[in-house]
N, C-alpha and C positions, 0 to 999 in steps of 0.2 A: 424775373431772375430764374424761376424754374425752367422757363423755355430756353434760356441761354444754356443752362447745364445739360439739358437733354440734347441740344445740338452738338455740344462738345463730345458727349458720350457716343452719339451716332457717328460722328466724324472719326473718332478713334477706332471704332469697329470696322469701318469701311477701309481705313488705312491698313489695319491689321490683316484683313482678308486679302487685300491687294497684295501685300507683302508675301503672304503664303503662296499664292498663285504663281508669282514670280520664281520662287524657290523650286516649286515642282516642275515648272516649265524648264528651268535651268538643268535639273537633274535628269530629266527626260532627254534633253539635248545631248548631254554628256554620254549618256548610255547609247543613244543612237550614233553618236560619233565614234565611240569605242567599237561598236558592232561594225560600223562602216570601215574603220581602220583595220579590223581583224579580217573582213571580207576582202579588202584591198591588199592584204599582206601577200608578198610574193612567196611562191613555194620554196625558193631558195632561203628565205628568212624563216619559214615555218619548220622545214626539214633538212637535216644534214645527212648526206649519204656517203658511205665509204665501203670499200670492198678490198679483200686481201686474199692471197694465195700463198700457202706454205707447204714446202715439200717435207715429207716425213717418211723416210726409208723408201718403200716402193709404192707410196700414195701421195696425193696432193689434197690438202684440206683448203677448201674455199669458205670464206666468211663474208656475208653481206650485212651491213648495219645501217639502219634508218632511224634517226633520232628525232623525236618531237622537241623542238626548241621553244615552243609556245606555252602559254599558261592554260590552254584548253586542250581537250582531247582532239586528235585528228583521225579521220577515217579514210582508209585507202581502199580503192576499188581495184580489183584484178579481173580481167576478161574471162578467166577459167581458174581451175584449181592449180595451174602452173603459175607459180609466183616469180620465178627467175629463170633466166637462161644463161648458161655458161658455155663458151666456145674456146677450145684450145687448137691452135693451128700452127703449121710450119711451112713457110714458102707458099702461102695460100691453100695448103691442103689441110683440111680439118681432120684432126686425130681424136678429138673428143668433143661431143656435144651432149649436154645434159639431158635434153628432151629426147634424144634419139631412142627409138624402141620403148618408149614410155607412153602410158595411157593417162590422159587427164580429163576430168569431167569439165563439160563446156558451160557449166552454170557460173554466173558471175559470183565472185566471192569478195569478202571484205575483212579488213584487218583494222582494229582500232588501237592507236598508240596513245596511251595516257600522257598527260602533260609531263614534260622533262623525262620521259622514259623512252626506251628504244625497242625496236623490232630487230632481232638477230636471227639470220637464216644461215645454216651450215650445210655444206655438201662435201663428200669425199669421192675422189677419183683414184681407183686402183689402175694405174697405167701399166701398159705392156712393156715388159722389161726389154723387148727387142726394139723399142724406139731408139732412134738415132740420137746420139748425145748432141746437145746444143741448146740454143735459145728458142723458145716457143712464144707465140703471141697469145694473149689471153684477153678475152672479151667477157664482161660480166654485166648483165642486164637485169634490173628489177623491174617487172612487168606491170607497173602501176599506170592505170589509165585515167583515174580520177582521184582528187584529194578534196574531201568534203563536198563531194558531189560536183566538183569543178574539174573540167578536163585539163590534163597537163601534158606537156611535151615529154614523150618517152625518154628522150635524150638526157633528161635531168637526172635520171636514175640509171645511168650507164657509165661504165668506165673501162679503159683498156690498160694493159700492162704487159709484162714479160715474165717468163718462167724458165729457169735453167734445169735441164734434165740430163742426168748422166746414165748411159746404159751399163749393163754389167761389164762389158768389154772395156769400159773406160775407168773402171775402178783402179785403186791403187795397186800397182803390181806387186808391191811389198806385201800385201795380204794375200796374193794368189799362191796356191799350192804348187810346189815344184813336182816334177815327174818323179815318181818313185823308182829309184835305180835298182838294178839286179844285185849289186854288191852294196850291202847297207853298212859295212864296216871298212874303213879305209885308212891309209896313212898311219899305220900302227908302228910305233917306235918303242924299243926297249933299252933301258940303260940300267947299269948296276950288275952285281955279282955276288956270289957266296950267300944267297938267300935274301938279299936286300935289292929290290927292283922297283923301278918307276916305269909305268907303261902309259903312254899317250897315243891318242888317235882321234878318229872322228866317226860318228855313227849317225845314221839317218833316223829321224824321229818316227818314221813309218814302221820301224822294226818293232815297236811296242816297248816292252820291258826287257832291258838288257841285263844279262847275268855273266859272271865269270867264276870259274873254279880252277884249281891247280892240282896236277897229278904228276907222278913220276913214272907212270906206265904200269904200275902195280897197285898203287893206293892213292887215295885223295889226301892231299896235304892241306887243301883249303876247300871246304865244301861250297856249294852254290851260294853266291853272294850277289845281291842285286847292285847295279850301277845306276845311280839316279841320273836320269836324262829328262829333258823336256819333251812332252808328247806333242809333236807337230810334224809337219812334212818339210822339215829343213835339216841341214847337217848341223851337228852339235859336237863340239869338242869334249872329250872325256879324259880322265887321267886316274890311274889306279896306283896306289902304293902298296907293295907287297913285302911282307917280312916273315921269313921262314927260319926257324932255329936251325943251327948248323947240324945238330944231331939227327935231324930229319931230312937232310939233303941226301940225294942218292950218291953212291960212291962210284957208280958206273951206269950211266944212262943219261937221259934228257929230263929236264924239268919243263913241263908243258902247261901253258895257260890256254884255257878254252873260253871263247867269247861266244855267247849264243842268246837267242831269244826265248821266250817262255815255252813255246812248242818245239823248240829246237829245229825249226825249218831253216834257220839261219845258224851256222856253226863256223867258227874260225879258230883253228889251233895256232898258238904263237909259242915258239921255243924261247924259254927265258934263259936257259944255260945248258950247256952240254958237259957232263962230268965223265972223266975217264981215269 
């Protein structure tokens, strides 16, 4: 009876050990398979690349983005300290190349992108305002040669597009300054009588501050008064309403309105009424 019991215990032990060996082998196979799947993963599945160009006033901002789509860190290898190239051209003539006149160390460099994070590279181009207006071709290349020590096709991290540039000559003519005229006050008309007058006209904004005063040849009936106008290089309409009490009007002579700027380099006398 004791022999039978010993046999049963021994058999159970052997079965238990065998079962444990099978589980370890299965886990090892799964891990190896995961590593193999990761090694076989295509670069397009591991990394997503995008690039953009945006015009801001007299400059263009370029942005390159490479995102790690995997659950593990990814290491990129570059052949030198130059990590990207940007070329802008028109009709096959290059007008901008990022690397031109720049010095780069020739040592191999690396960048590591953590899981589900991204590498963002930015560059600004202050373009020449004399460039002709029109559409320009843009090439952007991220100069990655290896991903996780595996060689990759450089074309996987390259893109092309276009960029619209407008020269200074092509800007909206409504914002351009007009030529400053010699006569800065024009088309002045006077209506009214007996001390009540309405004066309308046009003044060029380049005159600066516009004033008026009224006199009768002997004394000032209205002292220097500013006429509000918009300070620009365009023609602006103005109107003045004048009221002078009858007891101050001349009995014999002319009532004169003077229009002038601050330093009186521009002066225009206007007869309001002649009294006789």
